[in-house]
CHARMM internal coordinates of N, CA and C (Angstrom, degrees):
IC EDIT
DIST 1 N 1 CA 1.4504
DIST 1 CA 1 C 1.4623
ANGL 1 N 1 CA 1 C 113.37
DIST 1 C 2 N 1.2131
ANGL 1 CA 1 C 2 N 121.18
DIHE 1 N 1 CA 1 C 2 N -31.23
DIST 2 N 2 CA 1.4865
ANGL 1 C 2 N 2 CA 128.32
DIHE 1 CA 1 C 2 N 2 CA 175.29
DIST 2 CA 2 C 1.4890
ANGL 2 N 2 CA 2 C 112.37
DIHE 1 C 2 N 2 CA 2 C -60.44
DIST 2 C 3 N 1.4292
ANGL 2 CA 2 C 3 N 108.94
DIHE 2 N 2 CA 2 C 3 N -45.23
DIST 3 N 3 CA 1.5282
ANGL 2 C 3 N 3 CA 113.69
DIHE 2 CA 2 C 3 N 3 CA 179.73
DIST 3 CA 3 C 1.4790
ANGL 3 N 3 CA 3 C 110.85
DIHE 2 C 3 N 3 CA 3 C -70.94
DIST 3 C 4 N 1.3032
ANGL 3 CA 3 C 4 N 121.40
DIHE 3 N 3 CA 3 C 4 N -35.47
DIST 4 N 4 CA 1.5123
ANGL 3 C 4 N 4 CA 119.60
DIHE 3 CA 3 C 4 N 4 CA 177.24
DIST 4 CA 4 C 1.4141
ANGL 4 N 4 CA 4 C 111.65
DIHE 3 C 4 N 4 CA 4 C -63.62
DIST 4 C 5 N 1.3926
ANGL 4 CA 4 C 5 N 118.45
DIHE 4 N 4 CA 4 C 5 N -45.73
DIST 5 N 5 CA 1.4754
ANGL 4 C 5 N 5 CA 122.83
DIHE 4 CA 4 C 5 N 5 CA 176.06
DIST 5 CA 5 C 1.5316
ANGL 5 N 5 CA 5 C 115.45
DIHE 4 C 5 N 5 CA 5 C -55.31
DIST 5 C 6 N 1.3203
ANGL 5 CA 5 C 6 N 112.43
DIHE 5 N 5 CA 5 C 6 N -44.54
DIST 6 N 6 CA 1.5283
ANGL 5 C 6 N 6 CA 116.97
DIHE 5 CA 5 C 6 N 6 CA -177.53
DIST 6 CA 6 C 1.4932
ANGL 6 N 6 CA 6 C 109.70
DIHE 5 C 6 N 6 CA 6 C -77.40
DIST 6 C 7 N 1.2723
ANGL 6 CA 6 C 7 N 122.05
DIHE 6 N 6 CA 6 C 7 N -38.74
DIST 7 N 7 CA 1.4367
ANGL 6 C 7 N 7 CA 117.51
DIHE 6 CA 6 C 7 N 7 CA 167.92
DIST 7 CA 7 C 1.4721
ANGL 7 N 7 CA 7 C 116.91
DIHE 6 C 7 N 7 CA 7 C -63.62
DIST 7 C 8 N 1.2632
ANGL 7 CA 7 C 8 N 127.39
DIHE 7 N 7 CA 7 C 8 N -36.96
DIST 8 N 8 CA 1.3432
ANGL 7 C 8 N 8 CA 131.33
DIHE 7 CA 7 C 8 N 8 CA 178.51
DIST 8 CA 8 C 1.5273
ANGL 8 N 8 CA 8 C 106.81
DIHE 7 C 8 N 8 CA 8 C -67.48
DIST 8 C 9 N 1.3527
ANGL 8 CA 8 C 9 N 123.68
DIHE 8 N 8 CA 8 C 9 N -38.82
DIST 9 N 9 CA 1.5046
ANGL 8 C 9 N 9 CA 121.91
DIHE 8 CA 8 C 9 N 9 CA 172.58
DIST 9 CA 9 C 1.4933
ANGL 9 N 9 CA 9 C 112.74
DIHE 8 C 9 N 9 CA 9 C -62.00
DIST 9 C 10 N 1.3418
ANGL 9 CA 9 C 10 N 118.59
DIHE 9 N 9 CA 9 C 10 N -41.83
DIST 10 N 10 CA 1.4024
ANGL 9 C 10 N 10 CA 128.75
DIHE 9 CA 9 C 10 N 10 CA 173.06
DIST 10 CA 10 C 1.5595
ANGL 10 N 10 CA 10 C 112.49
DIHE 9 C 10 N 10 CA 10 C -54.34
DIST 10 C 11 N 1.2084
ANGL 10 CA 10 C 11 N 115.79
DIHE 10 N 10 CA 10 C 11 N -44.91
DIST 11 N 11 CA 1.4421
ANGL 10 C 11 N 11 CA 125.91
DIHE 10 CA 10 C 11 N 11 CA 179.80
DIST 11 CA 11 C 1.5712
ANGL 11 N 11 CA 11 C 110.03
DIHE 10 C 11 N 11 CA 11 C -69.12
DIST 11 C 12 N 1.3409
ANGL 11 CA 11 C 12 N 113.92
DIHE 11 N 11 CA 11 C 12 N -34.12
DIST 12 N 12 CA 1.4461
ANGL 11 C 12 N 12 CA 117.47
DIHE 11 CA 11 C 12 N 12 CA 174.87
DIST 12 CA 12 C 1.4342
ANGL 12 N 12 CA 12 C 114.69
DIHE 11 C 12 N 12 CA 12 C -70.51
DIST 12 C 13 N 1.3716
ANGL 12 CA 12 C 13 N 112.67
DIHE 12 N 12 CA 12 C 13 N -39.27
DIST 13 N 13 CA 1.4506
ANGL 12 C 13 N 13 CA 115.61
DIHE 12 CA 12 C 13 N 13 CA 176.60
DIST 13 CA 13 C 1.5635
ANGL 13 N 13 CA 13 C 112.06
DIHE 12 C 13 N 13 CA 13 C -67.16
DIST 13 C 14 N 1.1505
ANGL 13 CA 13 C 14 N 120.37
DIHE 13 N 13 CA 13 C 14 N -48.96
DIST 14 N 14 CA 1.5091
ANGL 13 C 14 N 14 CA 123.88
DIHE 13 CA 13 C 14 N 14 CA 167.64
DIST 14 CA 14 C 1.6093
ANGL 14 N 14 CA 14 C 115.90
DIHE 13 C 14 N 14 CA 14 C -46.79
DIST 14 C 15 N 1.3870
ANGL 14 CA 14 C 15 N 108.85
DIHE 14 N 14 CA 14 C 15 N -48.03
DIST 15 N 15 CA 1.3949
ANGL 14 C 15 N 15 CA 111.99
DIHE 14 CA 14 C 15 N 15 CA -175.39
DIST 15 CA 15 C 1.5769
ANGL 15 N 15 CA 15 C 110.52
DIHE 14 C 15 N 15 CA 15 C -69.06
DIST 15 C 16 N 1.3149
ANGL 15 CA 15 C 16 N 119.48
DIHE 15 N 15 CA 15 C 16 N -32.30
DIST 16 N 16 CA 1.4621
ANGL 15 C 16 N 16 CA 119.76
DIHE 15 CA 15 C 16 N 16 CA 178.39
DIST 16 CA 16 C 1.4871
ANGL 16 N 16 CA 16 C 118.12
DIHE 15 C 16 N 16 CA 16 C -78.28
DIST 16 C 17 N 1.3866
ANGL 16 CA 16 C 17 N 112.90
DIHE 16 N 16 CA 16 C 17 N -8.21
DIST 17 N 17 CA 1.4227
ANGL 16 C 17 N 17 CA 116.08
DIHE 16 CA 16 C 17 N 17 CA -180.00
DIST 17 CA 17 C 1.4983
ANGL 17 N 17 CA 17 C 116.72
DIHE 16 C 17 N 17 CA 17 C -59.54
DIST 17 C 18 N 1.2644
ANGL 17 CA 17 C 18 N 129.73
DIHE 17 N 17 CA 17 C 18 N -39.37
DIST 18 N 18 CA 1.4139
ANGL 17 C 18 N 18 CA 128.03
DIHE 17 CA 17 C 18 N 18 CA 179.13
DIST 18 CA 18 C 1.5383
ANGL 18 N 18 CA 18 C 109.75
DIHE 17 C 18 N 18 CA 18 C -65.89
DIST 18 C 19 N 1.3073
ANGL 18 CA 18 C 19 N 125.78
DIHE 18 N 18 CA 18 C 19 N -13.78
DIST 19 N 19 CA 1.4304
ANGL 18 C 19 N 19 CA 129.52
DIHE 18 CA 18 C 19 N 19 CA -168.16
DIST 19 CA 19 C 1.4261
ANGL 19 N 19 CA 19 C 105.51
DIHE 18 C 19 N 19 CA 19 C -103.87
DIST 19 C 20 N 1.3255
ANGL 19 CA 19 C 20 N 125.65
DIHE 19 N 19 CA 19 C 20 N 0.39
DIST 20 N 20 CA 1.4614
ANGL 19 C 20 N 20 CA 122.76
DIHE 19 CA 19 C 20 N 20 CA -170.43
DIST 20 CA 20 C 1.4484
ANGL 20 N 20 CA 20 C 110.09
DIHE 19 C 20 N 20 CA 20 C -70.99
DIST 20 C 21 N 1.3517
ANGL 20 CA 20 C 21 N 125.60
DIHE 20 N 20 CA 20 C 21 N -30.38
DIST 21 N 21 CA 1.4713
ANGL 20 C 21 N 21 CA 122.53
DIHE 20 CA 20 C 21 N 21 CA 179.06
DIST 21 CA 21 C 1.4571
ANGL 21 N 21 CA 21 C 110.41
DIHE 20 C 21 N 21 CA 21 C -75.66
DIST 21 C 22 N 1.3663
ANGL 21 CA 21 C 22 N 116.16
DIHE 21 N 21 CA 21 C 22 N -29.70
DIST 22 N 22 CA 1.5546
ANGL 21 C 22 N 22 CA 118.23
DIHE 21 CA 21 C 22 N 22 CA 174.12
DIST 22 CA 22 C 1.5087
ANGL 22 N 22 CA 22 C 113.32
DIHE 21 C 22 N 22 CA 22 C -70.60
DIST 22 C 23 N 1.3453
ANGL 22 CA 22 C 23 N 117.30
DIHE 22 N 22 CA 22 C 23 N -36.62
DIST 23 N 23 CA 1.4272
ANGL 22 C 23 N 23 CA 116.67
DIHE 22 CA 22 C 23 N 23 CA 172.04
DIST 23 CA 23 C 1.5104
ANGL 23 N 23 CA 23 C 116.70
DIHE 22 C 23 N 23 CA 23 C -69.42
DIST 23 C 24 N 1.2846
ANGL 23 CA 23 C 24 N 116.73
DIHE 23 N 23 CA 23 C 24 N -31.96
DIST 24 N 24 CA 1.4850
ANGL 23 C 24 N 24 CA 123.89
DIHE 23 CA 23 C 24 N 24 CA 177.41
DIST 24 CA 24 C 1.5002
ANGL 24 N 24 CA 24 C 107.08
DIHE 23 C 24 N 24 CA 24 C -64.79
DIST 24 C 25 N 1.3487
ANGL 24 CA 24 C 25 N 121.18
DIHE 24 N 24 CA 24 C 25 N -48.36
DIST 25 N 25 CA 1.3957
ANGL 24 C 25 N 25 CA 129.51
DIHE 24 CA 24 C 25 N 25 CA 179.37
DIST 25 CA 25 C 1.6142
ANGL 25 N 25 CA 25 C 105.23
DIHE 24 C 25 N 25 CA 25 C -57.39
DIST 25 C 26 N 1.2474
ANGL 25 CA 25 C 26 N 120.09
DIHE 25 N 25 CA 25 C 26 N -55.01
DIST 26 N 26 CA 1.4916
ANGL 25 C 26 N 26 CA 125.23
DIHE 25 CA 25 C 26 N 26 CA -177.27
DIST 26 CA 26 C 1.5442
ANGL 26 N 26 CA 26 C 106.91
DIHE 25 C 26 N 26 CA 26 C -55.19
DIST 26 C 27 N 1.3788
ANGL 26 CA 26 C 27 N 118.60
DIHE 26 N 26 CA 26 C 27 N -46.75
DIST 27 N 27 CA 1.4480
ANGL 26 C 27 N 27 CA 120.99
DIHE 26 CA 26 C 27 N 27 CA -177.60
DIST 27 CA 27 C 1.4174
ANGL 27 N 27 CA 27 C 114.34
DIHE 26 C 27 N 27 CA 27 C -61.90
DIST 27 C 28 N 1.4291
ANGL 27 CA 27 C 28 N 119.29
DIHE 27 N 27 CA 27 C 28 N -40.54
DIST 28 N 28 CA 1.3108
ANGL 27 C 28 N 28 CA 122.20
DIHE 27 CA 27 C 28 N 28 CA 176.09
DIST 28 CA 28 C 1.4873
ANGL 28 N 28 CA 28 C 112.75
DIHE 27 C 28 N 28 CA 28 C -62.35
DIST 28 C 29 N 1.2688
ANGL 28 CA 28 C 29 N 117.99
DIHE 28 N 28 CA 28 C 29 N -42.61
DIST 29 N 29 CA 1.4861
ANGL 28 C 29 N 29 CA 122.61
DIHE 28 CA 28 C 29 N 29 CA 178.93
DIST 29 CA 29 C 1.4954
ANGL 29 N 29 CA 29 C 108.12
DIHE 28 C 29 N 29 CA 29 C -59.02
DIST 29 C 30 N 1.3988
ANGL 29 CA 29 C 30 N 115.21
DIHE 29 N 29 CA 29 C 30 N -46.34
DIST 30 N 30 CA 1.5556
ANGL 29 C 30 N 30 CA 113.83
DIHE 29 CA 29 C 30 N 30 CA -176.74
DIST 30 CA 30 C 1.4770
ANGL 30 N 30 CA 30 C 111.09
DIHE 29 C 30 N 30 CA 30 C -67.54
DIST 30 C 31 N 1.3054
ANGL 30 CA 30 C 31 N 122.42
DIHE 30 N 30 CA 30 C 31 N -33.35
DIST 31 N 31 CA 1.5016
ANGL 30 C 31 N 31 CA 123.81
DIHE 30 CA 30 C 31 N 31 CA 177.34
DIST 31 CA 31 C 1.4044
ANGL 31 N 31 CA 31 C 110.45
DIHE 30 C 31 N 31 CA 31 C -67.04
DIST 31 C 32 N 1.4030
ANGL 31 CA 31 C 32 N 119.06
DIHE 31 N 31 CA 31 C 32 N -26.71
DIST 32 N 32 CA 1.4470
ANGL 31 C 32 N 32 CA 114.21
DIHE 31 CA 31 C 32 N 32 CA -176.36
DIST 32 CA 32 C 1.6419
ANGL 32 N 32 CA 32 C 108.49
DIHE 31 C 32 N 32 CA 32 C -92.50
DIST 32 C 33 N 1.3064
ANGL 32 CA 32 C 33 N 113.24
DIHE 32 N 32 CA 32 C 33 N 4.12
DIST 33 N 33 CA 1.5100
ANGL 32 C 33 N 33 CA 117.32
DIHE 32 CA 32 C 33 N 33 CA 175.41
DIST 33 CA 33 C 1.4596
ANGL 33 N 33 CA 33 C 115.16
DIHE 32 C 33 N 33 CA 33 C 97.48
DIST 33 C 34 N 1.3173
ANGL 33 CA 33 C 34 N 118.12
DIHE 33 N 33 CA 33 C 34 N 2.39
DIST 34 N 34 CA 1.4941
ANGL 33 C 34 N 34 CA 122.76
DIHE 33 CA 33 C 34 N 34 CA 178.56
DIST 34 CA 34 C 1.5469
ANGL 34 N 34 CA 34 C 108.47
DIHE 33 C 34 N 34 CA 34 C -84.69
DIST 34 C 35 N 1.3335
ANGL 34 CA 34 C 35 N 114.69
DIHE 34 N 34 CA 34 C 35 N 127.67
DIST 35 N 35 CA 1.5363
ANGL 34 C 35 N 35 CA 114.62
DIHE 34 CA 34 C 35 N 35 CA 172.31
DIST 35 CA 35 C 1.5595
ANGL 35 N 35 CA 35 C 101.14
DIHE 34 C 35 N 35 CA 35 C -126.84
DIST 35 C 36 N 1.3353
ANGL 35 CA 35 C 36 N 106.99
DIHE 35 N 35 CA 35 C 36 N 145.33
DIST 36 N 36 CA 1.3796
ANGL 35 C 36 N 36 CA 120.40
DIHE 35 CA 35 C 36 N 36 CA 178.51
DIST 36 CA 36 C 1.5479
ANGL 36 N 36 CA 36 C 113.14
DIHE 35 C 36 N 36 CA 36 C -100.43
DIST 36 C 37 N 1.2748
ANGL 36 CA 36 C 37 N 121.97
DIHE 36 N 36 CA 36 C 37 N 154.95
DIST 37 N 37 CA 1.4557
ANGL 36 C 37 N 37 CA 123.29
DIHE 36 CA 36 C 37 N 37 CA 175.84
DIST 37 CA 37 C 1.5843
ANGL 37 N 37 CA 37 C 109.10
DIHE 36 C 37 N 37 CA 37 C -65.77
DIST 37 C 38 N 1.4074
ANGL 37 CA 37 C 38 N 109.75
DIHE 37 N 37 CA 37 C 38 N -39.78
DIST 38 N 38 CA 1.4204
ANGL 37 C 38 N 38 CA 117.62
DIHE 37 CA 37 C 38 N 38 CA -171.96
DIST 38 CA 38 C 1.6743
ANGL 38 N 38 CA 38 C 110.94
DIHE 37 C 38 N 38 CA 38 C -148.21
DIST 38 C 39 N 1.2725
ANGL 38 CA 38 C 39 N 116.58
DIHE 38 N 38 CA 38 C 39 N 138.81
DIST 39 N 39 CA 1.4863
ANGL 38 C 39 N 39 CA 116.14
DIHE 38 CA 38 C 39 N 39 CA -176.51
DIST 39 CA 39 C 1.7005
ANGL 39 N 39 CA 39 C 96.10
DIHE 38 C 39 N 39 CA 39 C -110.88
DIST 39 C 40 N 1.3903
ANGL 39 CA 39 C 40 N 110.04
DIHE 39 N 39 CA 39 C 40 N 114.42
DIST 40 N 40 CA 1.5092
ANGL 39 C 40 N 40 CA 112.78
DIHE 39 CA 39 C 40 N 40 CA 177.91
DIST 40 CA 40 C 1.4814
ANGL 40 N 40 CA 40 C 108.10
DIHE 39 C 40 N 40 CA 40 C -82.65
DIST 40 C 41 N 1.3199
ANGL 40 CA 40 C 41 N 114.34
DIHE 40 N 40 CA 40 C 41 N 129.63
DIST 41 N 41 CA 1.4873
ANGL 40 C 41 N 41 CA 118.60
DIHE 40 CA 40 C 41 N 41 CA 179.92
DIST 41 CA 41 C 1.5035
ANGL 41 N 41 CA 41 C 102.20
DIHE 40 C 41 N 41 CA 41 C -109.78
DIST 41 C 42 N 1.3695
ANGL 41 CA 41 C 42 N 117.42
DIHE 41 N 41 CA 41 C 42 N 130.88
DIST 42 N 42 CA 1.4992
ANGL 41 C 42 N 42 CA 123.06
DIHE 41 CA 41 C 42 N 42 CA -177.61
DIST 42 CA 42 C 1.4245
ANGL 42 N 42 CA 42 C 113.66
DIHE 41 C 42 N 42 CA 42 C -60.12
DIST 42 C 43 N 1.3580
ANGL 42 CA 42 C 43 N 122.26
DIHE 42 N 42 CA 42 C 43 N 139.12
DIST 43 N 43 CA 1.4086
ANGL 42 C 43 N 43 CA 124.79
DIHE 42 CA 42 C 43 N 43 CA 178.15
DIST 43 CA 43 C 1.5124
ANGL 43 N 43 CA 43 C 113.00
DIHE 42 C 43 N 43 CA 43 C -64.44
DIST 43 C 44 N 1.3303
ANGL 43 CA 43 C 44 N 115.52
DIHE 43 N 43 CA 43 C 44 N -31.98
DIST 44 N 44 CA 1.4237
ANGL 43 C 44 N 44 CA 120.01
DIHE 43 CA 43 C 44 N 44 CA -178.66
DIST 44 CA 44 C 1.4565
ANGL 44 N 44 CA 44 C 111.75
DIHE 43 C 44 N 44 CA 44 C -65.13
DIST 44 C 45 N 1.3906
ANGL 44 CA 44 C 45 N 114.21
DIHE 44 N 44 CA 44 C 45 N -40.72
DIST 45 N 45 CA 1.4698
ANGL 44 C 45 N 45 CA 117.43
DIHE 44 CA 44 C 45 N 45 CA 178.33
DIST 45 CA 45 C 1.5196
ANGL 45 N 45 CA 45 C 113.30
DIHE 44 C 45 N 45 CA 45 C -66.04
DIST 45 C 46 N 1.3404
ANGL 45 CA 45 C 46 N 114.38
DIHE 45 N 45 CA 45 C 46 N -36.99
DIST 46 N 46 CA 1.4644
ANGL 45 C 46 N 46 CA 120.38
DIHE 45 CA 45 C 46 N 46 CA 179.12
DIST 46 CA 46 C 1.5308
ANGL 46 N 46 CA 46 C 108.06
DIHE 45 C 46 N 46 CA 46 C -64.71
DIST 46 C 47 N 1.3073
ANGL 46 CA 46 C 47 N 117.91
DIHE 46 N 46 CA 46 C 47 N -48.15
DIST 47 N 47 CA 1.4436
ANGL 46 C 47 N 47 CA 121.39
DIHE 46 CA 46 C 47 N 47 CA -177.59
DIST 47 CA 47 C 1.5496
ANGL 47 N 47 CA 47 C 110.73
DIHE 46 C 47 N 47 CA 47 C -61.25
DIST 47 C 48 N 1.3939
ANGL 47 CA 47 C 48 N 113.81
DIHE 47 N 47 CA 47 C 48 N -43.90
DIST 48 N 48 CA 1.5342
ANGL 47 C 48 N 48 CA 116.09
DIHE 47 CA 47 C 48 N 48 CA 178.91
DIST 48 CA 48 C 1.5745
ANGL 48 N 48 CA 48 C 107.42
DIHE 47 C 48 N 48 CA 48 C -61.73
DIST 48 C 49 N 1.3301
ANGL 48 CA 48 C 49 N 121.94
DIHE 48 N 48 CA 48 C 49 N -44.54
DIST 49 N 49 CA 1.3684
ANGL 48 C 49 N 49 CA 128.15
DIHE 48 CA 48 C 49 N 49 CA 177.48
DIST 49 CA 49 C 1.5642
ANGL 49 N 49 CA 49 C 108.76
DIHE 48 C 49 N 49 CA 49 C -50.87
DIST 49 C 50 N 1.3172
ANGL 49 CA 49 C 50 N 115.52
DIHE 49 N 49 CA 49 C 50 N -55.64
DIST 50 N 50 CA 1.3897
ANGL 49 C 50 N 50 CA 121.31
DIHE 49 CA 49 C 50 N 50 CA -174.15
DIST 50 CA 50 C 1.4989
ANGL 50 N 50 CA 50 C 115.93
DIHE 49 C 50 N 50 CA 50 C -67.82
DIST 50 C 51 N 1.3449
ANGL 50 CA 50 C 51 N 117.96
DIHE 50 N 50 CA 50 C 51 N -29.77
DIST 51 N 51 CA 1.4237
ANGL 50 C 51 N 51 CA 121.36
DIHE 50 CA 50 C 51 N 51 CA -179.53
DIST 51 CA 51 C 1.6401
ANGL 51 N 51 CA 51 C 106.50
DIHE 50 C 51 N 51 CA 51 C -78.31
DIST 51 C 52 N 1.3267
ANGL 51 CA 51 C 52 N 115.38
DIHE 51 N 51 CA 51 C 52 N -38.77
DIST 52 N 52 CA 1.4279
ANGL 51 C 52 N 52 CA 115.00
DIHE 51 CA 51 C 52 N 52 CA -176.95
DIST 52 CA 52 C 1.4897
ANGL 52 N 52 CA 52 C 110.59
DIHE 51 C 52 N 52 CA 52 C -68.33
DIST 52 C 53 N 1.3066
ANGL 52 CA 52 C 53 N 118.64
DIHE 52 N 52 CA 52 C 53 N -31.28
DIST 53 N 53 CA 1.5413
ANGL 52 C 53 N 53 CA 122.68
DIHE 52 CA 52 C 53 N 53 CA 178.64
DIST 53 CA 53 C 1.4910
ANGL 53 N 53 CA 53 C 104.24
DIHE 52 C 53 N 53 CA 53 C -69.65
DIST 53 C 54 N 1.1881
ANGL 53 CA 53 C 54 N 120.99
DIHE 53 N 53 CA 53 C 54 N -46.92
DIST 54 N 54 CA 1.5417
ANGL 53 C 54 N 54 CA 121.44
DIHE 53 CA 53 C 54 N 54 CA -174.78
DIST 54 CA 54 C 1.5838
ANGL 54 N 54 CA 54 C 110.56
DIHE 53 C 54 N 54 CA 54 C -70.94
DIST 54 C 55 N 1.2773
ANGL 54 CA 54 C 55 N 117.78
DIHE 54 N 54 CA 54 C 55 N -34.71
DIST 55 N 55 CA 1.4483
ANGL 54 C 55 N 55 CA 119.25
DIHE 54 CA 54 C 55 N 55 CA 175.97
DIST 55 CA 55 C 1.5560
ANGL 55 N 55 CA 55 C 110.90
DIHE 54 C 55 N 55 CA 55 C -66.34
DIST 55 C 56 N 1.3609
ANGL 55 CA 55 C 56 N 118.98
DIHE 55 N 55 CA 55 C 56 N -43.65
DIST 56 N 56 CA 1.4063
ANGL 55 C 56 N 56 CA 121.18
DIHE 55 CA 55 C 56 N 56 CA 179.71
DIST 56 CA 56 C 1.4471
ANGL 56 N 56 CA 56 C 112.92
DIHE 55 C 56 N 56 CA 56 C -70.29
DIST 56 C 57 N 1.3342
ANGL 56 CA 56 C 57 N 117.45
DIHE 56 N 56 CA 56 C 57 N -31.55
DIST 57 N 57 CA 1.4374
ANGL 56 C 57 N 57 CA 124.43
DIHE 56 CA 56 C 57 N 57 CA 171.06
DIST 57 CA 57 C 1.5491
ANGL 57 N 57 CA 57 C 113.57
DIHE 56 C 57 N 57 CA 57 C -58.29
DIST 57 C 58 N 1.2820
ANGL 57 CA 57 C 58 N 109.68
DIHE 57 N 57 CA 57 C 58 N -54.08
DIST 58 N 58 CA 1.4481
ANGL 57 C 58 N 58 CA 116.60
DIHE 57 CA 57 C 58 N 58 CA 178.90
DIST 58 CA 58 C 1.5668
ANGL 58 N 58 CA 58 C 113.38
DIHE 57 C 58 N 58 CA 58 C -59.60
DIST 58 C 59 N 1.2691
ANGL 58 CA 58 C 59 N 110.15
DIHE 58 N 58 CA 58 C 59 N -39.42
DIST 59 N 59 CA 1.6799
ANGL 58 C 59 N 59 CA 119.16
DIHE 58 CA 58 C 59 N 59 CA 175.92
DIST 59 CA 59 C 1.4754
ANGL 59 N 59 CA 59 C 106.99
DIHE 58 C 59 N 59 CA 59 C -56.39
DIST 59 C 60 N 1.4182
ANGL 59 CA 59 C 60 N 116.14
DIHE 59 N 59 CA 59 C 60 N -46.91
DIST 60 N 60 CA 1.4530
ANGL 59 C 60 N 60 CA 120.35
DIHE 59 CA 59 C 60 N 60 CA -176.74
DIST 60 CA 60 C 1.5396
ANGL 60 N 60 CA 60 C 111.69
DIHE 59 C 60 N 60 CA 60 C -65.61
DIST 60 C 61 N 1.3684
ANGL 60 CA 60 C 61 N 114.55
DIHE 60 N 60 CA 60 C 61 N -38.56
DIST 61 N 61 CA 1.5214
ANGL 60 C 61 N 61 CA 114.95
DIHE 60 CA 60 C 61 N 61 CA -179.09
DIST 61 CA 61 C 1.4283
ANGL 61 N 61 CA 61 C 108.94
DIHE 60 C 61 N 61 CA 61 C -65.53
DIST 61 C 62 N 1.3649
ANGL 61 CA 61 C 62 N 114.59
DIHE 61 N 61 CA 61 C 62 N -43.78
DIST 62 N 62 CA 1.5598
ANGL 61 C 62 N 62 CA 120.15
DIHE 61 CA 61 C 62 N 62 CA -176.09
DIST 62 CA 62 C 1.4646
ANGL 62 N 62 CA 62 C 108.88
DIHE 61 C 62 N 62 CA 62 C -66.14
DIST 62 C 63 N 1.2557
ANGL 62 CA 62 C 63 N 121.19
DIHE 62 N 62 CA 62 C 63 N -40.50
DIST 63 N 63 CA 1.4960
ANGL 62 C 63 N 63 CA 118.89
DIHE 62 CA 62 C 63 N 63 CA -179.78
DIST 63 CA 63 C 1.5199
ANGL 63 N 63 CA 63 C 115.50
DIHE 62 C 63 N 63 CA 63 C -81.25
DIST 63 C 64 N 1.3599
ANGL 63 CA 63 C 64 N 118.44
DIHE 63 N 63 CA 63 C 64 N -8.31
DIST 64 N 64 CA 1.3568
ANGL 63 C 64 N 64 CA 122.21
DIHE 63 CA 63 C 64 N 64 CA 173.63
DIST 64 CA 64 C 1.5472
ANGL 64 N 64 CA 64 C 115.36
DIHE 63 C 64 N 64 CA 64 C -83.89
DIST 64 C 65 N 1.3734
ANGL 64 CA 64 C 65 N 113.80
DIHE 64 N 64 CA 64 C 65 N -21.20
DIST 65 N 65 CA 1.3244
ANGL 64 C 65 N 65 CA 114.17
DIHE 64 CA 64 C 65 N 65 CA 179.50
DIST 65 CA 65 C 1.4337
ANGL 65 N 65 CA 65 C 116.79
DIHE 64 C 65 N 65 CA 65 C -75.41
END
COOR INIT
IC SEED 1 N 1 CA 1 C
IC BUILD
């Protein structure tokens, strides 16, 4: 179970990598006092994050056997 959790976190880290610039931009806006009604997260980034977590979880399960 420890391997699955650690691999899933690595997958999440890899999956969030394309969104780092968007998060940085949002953080600068928040620090300047700007708030939006809604922060639109691109579906492609969400799909990439989900796929990377699933692939890493599957790899952990296969390696743990």
